[in-house]
N, C-alpha and C positions, 0 to 999 in steps of 0.2 A: 724359746726352749731349745737347748742343744742337747742331743741325746746320744748315748753310747749303748751298744748292744753287747752283752756279756754272755758267753756260752761256757758253762762249766762242764768239763768232761772227765769222768773217772777213767783211770787206766783200763783199756780193754782187757787186760790180764786179770782184773779184779771185778769185771762187770758182769751183770746179767746172770747171776747165780740162780735166780728163780726160774730161768729157762732150762735148767739142767735136765728136767724130765724129757725134753724134746731136742736138745742140742748138746753136742759134746763140747768140751772145753775149747778146743781149737775153733769150732764153729761159732761159739759164743764170742770169742775174741774177734773173729772175722766179722761177725754181725755188728758188734759194737764199733769197730773201726769204720765199717761202711756207713753206719748211721751218722757218725760224727762228721765224716766227709760230706755227706749230703746236707747236713745242717750248715757246715762251713760254706758250702757252695751257695746255699740260699742267702746267707748273710753277706757273702763276698761282694755281691753286686750292689749293695746298699752303701755306696761310697759317700753319701751325704751325712752319714752317721759315724760315730766312733765304733770300732769293731774290735772286740777283745775275746780271746779264749783263755780260760784258766784251767790248769791241770798240773798234777805232779808227775805226769808222764812225758818225758822229753820227746818221744816220737809223735805224740799227739800235738804237742806245741809246735814242732817242726811242720807237721801237716797243716796246722792252722796258719802258720806263717806263709806257706805256699799259696793259701787261699786269700792272703792279704789281711788276715786278722793279726792284731798285735798279741803276741804270746805273753801270758802272765804265769809265773810259777806259783802254784798252790803251796804255800810254805807251812801249812798246818795239817792238811790232809785229814780234816775232821768232818767231811760230808758236804752236801750241797749248800746248806745255809752258810757255812764258813767260807766256802769257795766264792759264792756270790757276794758275800760281804766284802771280801778282799777285792773282787773285781769292781764292785760299785764304789769302793773307797778309791781305787785307782782312777776310775772315771771322774769322780769328784775332784781329785787332786789335779787332774788334767784340765779342769774347767768345764766339764759337762754338768749341766743343771738337771738332767734327767737320765735314767738308765732303764733299760729293758733287759731282762734275762729270759732265755729259753734254754731247755736242757739239750744235751747232745744226742738224744734218742727220739727225736720227732722228725723222722726223715721225710714225711709227707708235706711239711710246711713249705710254702712258696715265698719268693721274694716279695710279691705283691701283698700277701697276707701280713708279712712282717712290716712292710712299709706302712700299711694301713694301721697296724697296731701302734707303730711308733708315732704316727701323726694324729691319731684319733683324740679329739677333745683334750688338748694339752692342759686345760684347767683342772682335769681330774688328777688328783694326787696319787691315788692307788688304783691301777687298772689291772684286772686279773683275767686271764684266759684259762678256764678249767680243762681238765682232762675229760674223757668221754663219760666218766661216771660222776663227774662234778665232785670229786673227792680230793684230787691232787691239783697242783698249780703248775701248768706248763707254759705260762707266760705271765710275767709280773713286771709292770712298768711303774716306777716310782719317781715322783717329782716332789722334792729332790731325791737323790739316790739313797738317802738315809731316812726317808719319811717314816718308815715303820721297822720294827724288829722282824727279821726274816724267820719264817717258821716252816721251811720245807721239810717234807717227810709225810708221815701218815696224817690224813685229814687236813692237809695244808691249805686247801681252798677255804674252808670255814675258819681256820686259824688266822689266815692272813686278813680275812674280813674282820675278825675280832680285833686284831691288832690295829686295823685302820680305825675302827670305832674307838678303841682305847686311846689312840693318839689324836682323835678328833680330826681325822683326815677324810676328805671326800674320796669315795671309791665307787667303782662300777665293775661289773663282770661282763665280759664280752666273749661270746663263743667264736672261736676261730677253727675252722674245719681241720686244717693241717696240724693244729696244736692239740687236737683232741686225742691223738693216737701216739702215745709213747709205748715202748715195747718192753715191759717188765715181766709179764707172766704169759703162759701159753694162751690164755683167753684174749690177751692184748694182741697177740700175733694173729689169731683168728679174725678179730675185728679189723685189724690193719689190712689183712689180705682181702677183705670185702670192700675196701675203699678203692674206688676206680681212679687211682692215680698211678701212672707208670713211674716207678722209682727203681734205682739200682738195688735198694734194700728189698723191695718186693720181688725183683727178679732173682736175687740171691736165695730168698726163702722158697721160691718156686723150684729153683734148681736143687735145693736140699730136700724137697718133698716134705716140707714141714707140716702141711695140712694133714697128710696121711699120718705123720708121727703124732700129731695132737689127738687124732681119732684113736690111734693105737694105745696112747697113754691114758685115755679117759676110762675110768672104771665103769663097768657095765651097770645099768640100772638094776636095782634089786627087783 
């Protein structure tokens, strides 16, 4: 099995709108860029695998290039599934027989966790790593890269399992601590801050006093 890692990243200027109650637009843009850099850094050391980033943002692609990832232009800008589909197709065209995707907003993930996910039981055709609520998919490895239809978005964890069943593909779910924490909503930020991993994203959120902002934005109990 030869594997490529694909990281889709939305432009920071359009990202993280659901954090608007606790972060200003410049702060959300700063956070999105910081998280993408941390994910790129985790992927950058895994030189035995193909490493790609896909985005419609030239600055993000240049950042990915600096970390040693091959930049791919998202030519359709129609969301995560479409971006990953393009990335997986590029990996297949370059001769990779498997592909793993993780999003650009899981800053706690480590190189060791990613390496373990890449190499775990290569006979499994669909390997999923859920988010902390087991609703979303924060890691998806396919052998081959076109094994199933991609269904990122709401309830993608169960939808990807359904696609694996429909396509008669072997599948397994594997919890990966660093992939459980994506930062989409204020409660995600609270959960992430409780994780005992020192990251640049965590330090940024501490500097911004985000924990106090979450408390201030929470409606009082009736």
